[in-house]
N, C-alpha and C positions, 0 to 999 in steps of 0.2 A: 682177143676176139672183140670186135666192136659191138657196142650195145646200140640197139635201134630204139628210137622213140616214136610213139604213135603221134602223128601230126594232124589227125582228123579232129574236128571240134567235138567237145564233150556234149552229150545230150542230157544236160542237167535237168531239164523238165521231166525226162523219163526217169532219171535217177531219183528225183524227189518223189515222183508218183509211185515207183516200184520199191524204193529202198535199196536198190542195187547200186553199187559203185561201178565206175569205169565203163559207162555206156558211151558209144561214139557214133556220130553220124558219118556214114560212109557213102561214097558215090555209087549210084546204081543206074547205069545207063539203061535206057528203055524200061525203067522200073523193074529191073531184074538184078538179083545178086549175081555177080560174075565171079571169076576167080578171085579168091581172097587176096587182098594186097598185103596181108600180114605174113611175116616169116614163120617158119616152123620154130618150135621151142624144143631144145634138147636138155634133158636132165641127165647128169652124169652121176653114177653111184659107184660104190666100192666094187672091186673085182672086175673093173673095166666093163661095167654094165651101163648101157645108155638107153633111154626111152625118148623117142621123138614124138612130139605132138604136132600134128598138122593144124592149121588155123581152124578147120572145121571141128577139131576136138577141143578147142579152148575159146572159141567165140560163138555166140548164139545170136541168131537173128531175132530181135524182140518183136518185130511185126513185119508185115509185107511192106515193101518199098513204095513210096509215093513221091511225086515231084522230083524224080531222079535221085532220091536219097533214101537210105534205110538206116536203122539203128541196130548196132551189134553190141553185145555185152561181153566183156572179158570175164570168163567164168572162174577167175580166181577171186576169192573173197577173204578178207581178214576175219579171224575169229577172236572173240574176246576170251581171255583166260578166265575160267570160272573157278579157280582154286581159292 
């Protein structure tokens, strides 16, 4: 199965200000978030169990769009091992 890459530019200013990683500037025609251009993500588990995440479940709009652009944050974060 092919892996897709996010080609939108990173919003590094937002990342620095918030401490979140993987923030992206996405196009917002008419300053409105439209259908997410991101694919769904499927996790496959034992016993033939799968969980499908739609883009609305794993991307968060950081603010209202302006200048036909908005910032969305990928809701997956790495965690430091505290052992």
